C-alpha positions in Angstrom: -157.5 103.3 132.4 -158.8 106.5 131.0 -156.6 106.5 128.1 -158.2 102.9 127.0 -161.6 104.3 127.4 -161.0 107.0 124.8 -159.7 104.5 122.1 -162.6 101.8 122.5 -165.2 104.1 120.4 -162.6 104.5 117.7 -162.0 100.8 117.2 -165.6 100.0 117.2 -166.2 102.4 114.6 -163.3 101.4 112.4 -164.7 97.6 112.7 -168.3 98.7 111.5 -166.8 100.6 108.4 -164.7 97.5 107.5 -167.5 95.3 107.6 -169.7 97.6 105.8 -167.1 98.1 102.8 -167.1 94.3 102.8 -170.7 94.0 101.9 -171.0 96.9 99.5 -172.6 95.8 96.3 -169.9 96.2 93.3 -171.3 95.1 89.9 -169.2 92.2 88.6 -169.2 93.7 84.9 -169.2 97.4 85.7 -172.0 100.0 85.2 -174.3 98.9 82.4 -174.4 101.3 79.2 -178.0 102.0 78.4 -179.5 104.7 76.2 -183.0 105.7 75.6 -184.3 106.4 72.0 -187.3 108.7 70.9 -190.9 107.2 71.5 -192.7 105.9 68.3 -196.3 105.3 67.5 -197.8 107.9 69.9 -201.5 108.0 70.1 -204.0 109.4 72.7 -203.4 106.4 75.0 -200.4 104.7 74.0 -196.7 104.9 72.7 -193.9 102.5 71.8 -190.5 103.2 73.7 -187.1 101.9 72.7 -183.7 101.6 74.4 -180.3 99.9 73.6 -179.3 97.8 76.5 -175.5 97.7 76.1 -173.9 95.4 78.8 -177.2 95.2 80.5 -178.7 92.5 78.4 -178.6 89.9 80.8 -180.0 91.9 83.6 -183.6 92.2 84.6 -185.0 95.1 82.6 -187.9 97.3 82.6 -189.0 100.5 81.4 -190.0 102.9 84.3 -192.5 105.7 83.2 -195.1 108.2 84.5 -196.2 111.6 84.4 -193.5 114.0 85.8 -193.8 114.2 89.8 -196.0 111.0 90.1 -195.4 107.6 91.3 -193.8 105.7 88.3 -195.1 102.6 86.9 -193.2 99.7 85.3 -193.5 97.5 82.4 -193.2 93.5 82.7 -189.8 92.3 82.5 -188.4 93.0 79.0 -187.3 90.4 76.3 -184.2 91.7 74.6 -183.7 91.3 70.9 -180.0 91.6 70.1 -178.9 94.9 71.7 -182.2 96.6 72.2 -185.4 96.5 74.2 -188.9 97.9 73.3 -192.3 98.1 75.1 -195.8 99.5 74.3 -196.9 101.7 77.0 -201.0 101.7 77.2 -203.6 103.2 79.4 -201.9 106.5 79.2 -203.9 109.9 79.4 -204.5 111.9 76.4 -202.4 115.3 76.1 -200.0 114.4 79.0 -196.2 114.6 79.0 -194.6 111.4 80.3 -190.9 110.4 81.5 -189.5 107.2 80.7 -186.1 105.3 81.4 -184.9 102.0 81.2 -184.0 100.2 84.6 -181.4 97.5 85.0 -181.4 95.1 88.1 -178.7 92.6 88.1 -179.6 91.2 91.6 -177.2 93.3 93.5 -177.5 96.9 91.9 -180.2 98.9 90.0 -178.9 101.3 87.5 -181.3 103.6 85.4 -180.6 105.2 81.7 -181.2 108.7 80.8 -184.6 109.7 80.4 -186.7 110.8 77.6 -190.0 112.9 77.4 -193.0 112.5 75.2 -196.5 113.7 75.2 -199.7 111.7 74.0 -202.0 113.3 71.5 -205.2 115.3 72.7 -208.4 113.8 72.1 -210.4 114.6 68.9 -213.7 114.9 67.4 -215.7 111.7 66.8 -215.8 110.2 63.6 -219.5 109.3 62.1 -220.1 107.1 58.9 -222.3 107.8 55.9 -225.9 107.6 56.7 -228.1 105.0 54.8 -231.6 104.9 54.4 -233.6 101.5 55.6 -237.1 102.3 55.1 -239.2 105.6 54.1 -242.7 106.8 54.6 -244.4 109.8 53.3 -243.5 112.0 56.1 -240.9 109.7 58.0 -237.6 107.9 57.3 -235.8 105.1 59.1 -232.2 105.7 59.0 -228.9 104.2 60.4 -225.2 105.2 60.9 -222.2 104.2 63.2 -219.9 106.2 65.2 -216.7 104.8 64.0 -214.4 106.5 66.6 -215.4 108.4 69.8 -212.2 110.6 69.7 -211.2 109.3 73.2 -214.1 110.8 74.8 -217.6 109.7 75.8 -220.1 110.5 73.3 -222.4 113.2 74.8 -225.2 113.3 72.2 -225.9 112.0 68.6 -228.6 111.9 66.0 -229.6 113.5 62.7 -229.5 117.3 61.5 -232.7 117.6 59.3 -232.2 120.5 56.9 -235.3 121.8 55.2 -233.9 122.9 51.8 -237.2 125.1 51.1 -237.2 127.1 54.3 -233.5 126.6 55.2 -234.3 125.6 58.6 -232.1 122.9 60.3 -233.5 120.9 63.4 -231.5 118.4 65.3 -233.3 114.9 65.9 -231.3 113.5 68.8 -231.2 109.8 70.0 -232.2 109.0 73.4 -229.4 108.8 76.0 -227.6 106.8 76.9 -225.8 106.1 73.7 -224.2 102.7 72.9 -221.2 103.6 70.8 -220.4 100.4 69.6 -224.0 99.6 68.0 -225.6 100.8 64.9 -227.4 103.8 65.4 -231.0 103.7 64.2 -233.2 106.6 64.1 -236.9 107.2 62.9 -236.9 110.8 61.6 -240.7 111.5 61.6 -242.9 114.6 61.1 -241.4 115.9 58.0 -243.3 118.3 55.9 -245.1 116.8 52.8 -243.7 117.3 49.1 -240.6 118.8 50.7 -236.9 117.9 50.1 -234.7 117.4 53.1 -230.9 117.0 53.8 -230.3 114.5 56.8 -227.0 114.6 58.2 -225.9 112.2 61.0 -223.9 113.8 63.8 -222.1 112.9 67.2 -220.6 115.2 69.9 -218.0 114.7 72.7 -216.2 117.2 74.9 -214.1 118.2 72.0 -216.8 119.2 69.8 -219.3 118.1 67.1 -218.5 115.8 63.9 -220.8 114.9 61.2 -221.2 111.9 58.6 -222.3 111.8 54.9 -225.8 113.1 54.4 -228.7 111.7 52.3 -231.4 113.5 50.4 -235.0 112.7 50.1 -238.3 114.4 49.1 -241.5 113.4 51.0 -244.8 112.6 49.5 -248.4 113.8 49.9 -250.1 112.2 53.0 -252.9 112.5 55.2 -252.1 112.9 58.9 -254.5 111.6 61.3 -253.1 112.6 64.4 -254.6 110.4 67.5 -256.7 108.2 65.3 -260.2 107.8 64.7 -261.1 110.9 62.7 -260.4 109.6 59.0 -264.1 109.7 58.4 -264.3 113.5 59.4 -261.1 114.4 57.1 -262.8 112.5 54.2 -266.4 113.6 54.8 -268.2 113.5 51.5 -265.1 113.2 49.5 -265.9 110.9 46.4 -262.7 111.5 44.7 -260.9 108.5 43.0 -257.4 108.8 44.2 -254.6 107.2 42.3 -252.3 107.2 45.3 -253.5 107.9 48.9 -251.0 108.3 51.5 -251.9 108.3 55.3 -250.0 109.0 58.5 -250.9 108.9 62.4 -252.9 106.5 64.3 -255.5 104.3 62.9 -258.2 102.6 65.0 -261.0 100.2 63.9 -263.2 103.3 62.8 -260.5 104.3 60.3 -259.9 100.9 58.7 -263.6 100.7 58.3 -263.7 104.1 56.8 -260.7 103.2 54.6 -262.9 100.5 52.8 -265.3 103.3 51.4 -262.5 105.4 50.1 -261.7 105.0 46.3 -258.1 104.6 45.9 -255.9 102.4 43.7 -252.7 102.8 45.8 -252.4 103.2 49.6 -249.5 104.2 51.4 -249.7 103.5 55.2 -246.0 103.6 55.9 -246.3 106.2 58.5 -249.5 104.8 60.2 -249.5 103.0 63.4 -252.2 100.7 64.3 -254.1 101.3 67.6 -256.6 99.5 69.6 -260.1 101.1 69.8 -263.0 102.3 67.7 -265.7 99.7 66.4 -265.1 96.6 64.4 -263.3 97.2 61.2 -265.0 93.9 59.8 -267.5 91.3 61.2 -266.3 90.4 64.9 -262.9 91.9 63.9 -261.2 94.7 66.3 -258.0 96.3 65.7 -255.0 95.4 68.0 -251.8 97.4 68.7 -249.2 97.1 65.8 -251.1 94.2 64.2 -252.3 93.9 60.5 -255.4 91.9 61.6 -257.4 89.0 59.8 -259.3 90.4 57.0 -258.2 93.9 57.6 -258.1 94.8 53.8 -260.3 91.8 52.5 -262.1 92.3 49.3 -260.7 95.9 48.8 -260.2 97.1 45.4 -256.7 98.5 45.8 -253.9 97.6 43.5 -251.1 98.2 45.6 -250.4 98.9 49.3 -247.5 99.8 51.7 -248.2 98.6 55.3 -247.2 100.5 58.5 -243.7 100.3 59.2 -244.2 99.6 62.8 -246.4 96.8 62.5 -245.1 93.6 64.2 -247.2 91.1 62.5 -249.4 90.2 59.3 -252.0 87.7 60.2 -253.3 85.2 57.8 -256.0 86.5 55.0 -255.2 89.9 55.8 -255.8 90.5 52.0 -258.4 87.6 51.6 -260.1 88.0 48.0 -258.2 91.3 47.2 -258.7 90.5 43.4 -257.0 93.5 42.0 -254.0 93.8 44.4 -250.7 93.5 42.4 -248.0 94.6 45.0 -247.5 94.6 48.8 -244.8 96.3 50.7 -244.5 94.8 54.2 -243.6 96.3 57.5 -240.0 97.0 58.4 -240.8 95.5 61.8 -242.7 92.6 61.1 -241.6 89.3 62.7 -244.6 87.3 61.8 -246.1 87.4 58.2 -248.7 84.9 57.0 -250.1 84.7 53.3 -253.5 85.4 52.1 -255.8 83.5 49.7 -257.7 84.8 46.7 -255.1 87.4 45.3 -254.7 86.1 41.9 -253.1 89.6 40.4 -250.5 89.8 43.1 -247.1 89.8 41.6 -244.7 91.6 44.0 -244.0 91.4 47.5 -241.5 93.7 49.1 -239.7 93.9 52.3 -237.5 96.7 53.7 -234.0 96.1 54.3 -234.5 97.0 57.8 -236.6 94.0 58.4 -234.8 91.3 60.4 -237.2 88.2 59.9 -237.9 88.2 56.1 -236.3 89.0 52.5 -237.8 89.5 49.4 -236.3 88.3 46.1 -237.8 88.8 42.7 -241.1 89.7 44.4 -241.1 86.3 46.4 -241.2 86.4 50.1 -238.8 84.2 52.1 -237.6 83.9 55.4 -234.4 85.8 56.4 -232.1 83.0 55.6 -234.0 82.4 52.4 -234.5 78.7 53.4 -238.1 78.7 53.1 -240.8 80.3 50.8 -243.1 82.2 52.8 -245.5 83.7 50.1 -245.2 83.1 46.4 -247.4 85.7 44.7 -250.1 84.1 42.4 -250.0 86.7 39.8 -246.0 86.6 39.1 -245.4 85.9 35.6 -242.5 85.1 33.2 -239.8 82.5 34.6 -239.4 81.9 38.1 -236.0 80.3 39.4 -235.8 79.7 43.2 -232.5 80.3 45.1 -230.1 77.5 45.6 -230.6 77.9 49.4 -234.1 76.5 48.9 -233.9 72.6 49.5 -237.6 71.6 50.1 -241.1 72.8 48.6 -244.2 72.5 50.6 -247.7 71.1 49.3 -249.7 73.3 46.7 -246.7 75.8 47.1 -247.5 77.2 43.5 -251.2 76.6 43.2 -252.9 78.8 40.9 -249.7 80.7 40.0 -249.4 82.5 36.7 -245.6 82.0 36.0 -245.2 80.0 32.7 -241.8 78.8 33.3 -240.2 77.3 36.4 -236.6 76.2 36.9 -236.0 74.3 40.2 -232.3 74.5 41.6 -230.5 71.4 41.9 -230.4 72.0 45.6 -234.0 70.9 46.1 -234.3 67.2 47.3 -238.0 67.2 48.3 -241.4 68.6 47.2 -244.9 68.3 48.4 -248.0 67.1 46.9 -249.6 69.0 44.1 -247.0 71.6 44.1 -248.0 73.2 40.7 -251.9 72.5 41.2 -253.9 74.5 38.8 -251.1 76.8 37.8 -250.4 78.3 34.5 -246.9 76.8 34.0 -246.1 76.0 30.6 -242.5 74.4 31.2 -241.0 73.1 34.2 -237.4 72.0 34.9 -237.4 69.8 38.1 -234.3 69.4 40.3 -231.5 66.8 39.3 -231.3 65.8 42.8 -235.2 65.2 43.2 -236.0 61.7 43.6 -239.8 61.6 44.0 -242.6 63.2 42.2 -245.5 63.2 44.7 -249.2 62.8 44.0 -250.8 65.2 41.5 -247.5 67.3 41.1 -249.0 69.0 37.9 -252.7 68.2 38.2 -254.8 70.7 36.3 -252.0 72.7 35.0 -253.9 73.1 31.5 -251.0 75.1 29.9 -248.4 72.4 30.7 -246.3 71.6 27.5 -243.0 70.4 28.7 -241.6 68.7 31.7 -237.8 67.8 32.5 -237.2 65.2 35.1 -233.7 64.8 36.6 -231.1 62.0 36.9 -232.0 61.2 40.4 -235.6 60.6 39.6 -236.9 57.3 41.3 -240.7 57.4 41.8 -243.6 59.1 40.2 -246.9 59.2 42.2 -250.5 59.1 41.1 -252.1 61.5 38.7 -249.0 63.4 37.9 -250.2 65.0 34.7 -253.9 64.7 35.2 -255.7 67.9 33.6 -252.7 68.6 31.5 -251.9 68.6 27.6 -248.1 67.8 28.1 -246.4 67.3 24.9 -242.8 66.6 25.8 -241.3 64.7 28.9 -237.8 64.5 29.2 -236.3 62.0 31.8 -232.5 62.0 32.2 -232.4 59.2 34.7 -230.5 56.2 33.4 -232.9 53.6 34.7 -236.8 54.0 34.4 -238.3 55.5 37.4 -241.0 53.4 39.1 -244.3 54.6 38.4 -247.8 54.3 40.0 -250.6 52.4 38.2 -252.1 55.9 37.8 -249.1 58.1 37.4 -250.1 58.8 33.7 -253.9 58.5 34.2 -256.3 61.4 33.3 -259.7 62.4 34.2 -260.3 64.5 31.0 -259.9 61.9 28.3 -256.7 63.2 27.3 -254.1 60.3 26.4 -250.7 61.3 27.6 -248.9 58.2 26.2 -250.4 58.6 22.8 -250.0 62.4 22.5 -246.7 63.1 24.5 -243.4 62.3 23.2 -241.0 60.8 25.9 -237.2 61.7 25.6 -234.7 59.5 27.4 -231.0 58.9 27.4 -229.8 57.1 24.2 -228.2 54.3 26.2 -231.6 53.8 28.1 -233.8 54.0 25.3 -234.3 50.0 25.2 -234.9 49.9 29.0 -237.7 52.5 28.8 -239.4 50.8 25.6 -239.4 47.6 27.5 -240.8 49.0 30.8 -244.3 48.1 31.8 -245.4 51.7 32.2 -242.9 53.9 30.4 -243.1 51.4 27.5 -246.7 52.6 26.8 -245.6 56.0 25.3 -246.2 55.6 21.7 -243.1 57.8 20.7 -239.8 57.3 22.6 -236.8 59.6 21.5 -233.3 60.0 22.5 -231.7 63.0 24.2 -228.4 64.5 24.4 -227.0 66.5 27.1 -228.7 69.6 25.9 -231.9 67.9 25.7 -232.3 68.1 22.0 -233.9 65.0 20.4 -232.9 62.6 17.7 
């Protein structure tokens, strides 16, 4: 009985061993042969790992990786291409050594390849672009640059180094924190010394160190610094000098602008001025408002050109009313609302700084930013005017009193308002080939008008189109005679258009024009070719 009890544990142990051996997971195709290759494309935060998979190509494969001694991470299951597998490991730490191996799982066993080690690159200095100048004043400049790469570290500070080439002193002008690394960095560098050359260089710093971008060099001009505002009269007390150019900086209130009217200056540079509330009225019942070029602020002044404050956000209507000598205006960089002024017959050039996001100037003409609308046509602009093809319509009296002698309308224009050229000095006008209608008084009182070209789409002419002109040639390329109003060719000064003006029409349409009740009144009708030469 005792003998049986001694053998029972042995039998039980053997039974358990047999059962365990029967359940042992033996691979069906042997141990997979897998081998790691060196990592490639290593950066600060990523690397590409490679392995040959051998007989494990049909198993579930992943790369297992991590810092030595840490909990490993796994890639998603791999797609095998031929006999190899690849994966990009991301979100790695810079300057860190990683261990990586390939793991095979066939559902019964897991087998790992040999290990490789690789180190990610350390973080580096930032990268900064070339500095560009957006707008400039006598003692300040608006500049912009980009931080193209933060070097893998947060940007701690950024701005511009301003180097005075005369004194050799360099001063950092930092941007306020926090810094949006993905945005264009804009900085107003102000308080520069007058008539001095500066080298301005953009910079950015991270924990690794400081990097700089390409610099610009500029020389400041003379200016009067007004400080807190209201002291221009004291600065200019008893000064009767006639200045060719006068530049001002600082704050200006109503007292300053009223005083400005008494200063004799041909050219005014107010780029560094900030308009502030306060002081007395600068004109009857007109008071300054913060950053606003107000109604009548420069009315009837004898300046020939003016640069407005960069910081002004609006230019109200009639700000330059009856400035008969003004030839050029430079608008504010910050202006989002600009309205024109009347009574500026000498005005030839309107300029807008590149930094302005609302307006654009082309050939001295002020347009909206998308160049779809004429905001202000300078009356004194001479020579030939040709509008951009983005302009599709022109408003009433758009060129009233303008001095240009030749006008070419792009074929994108399909609509114009009444009396567009009223009282202008235009001598030759080429209208859009897509324009169907000439509204009432299109060229009324254009006393210098000699030649007009009407396009092939012309269908209708309104009243008194040529009243007050001495037109000698009218070219019409429309195949069918456009409809005319009873007073289309009527004049109020006795000049007989039909008797004194030659009408040029397509050769194939000459008979139709001759028999037309209105066009047929022209004494002389000639043929034209495609280059508008007559026969």
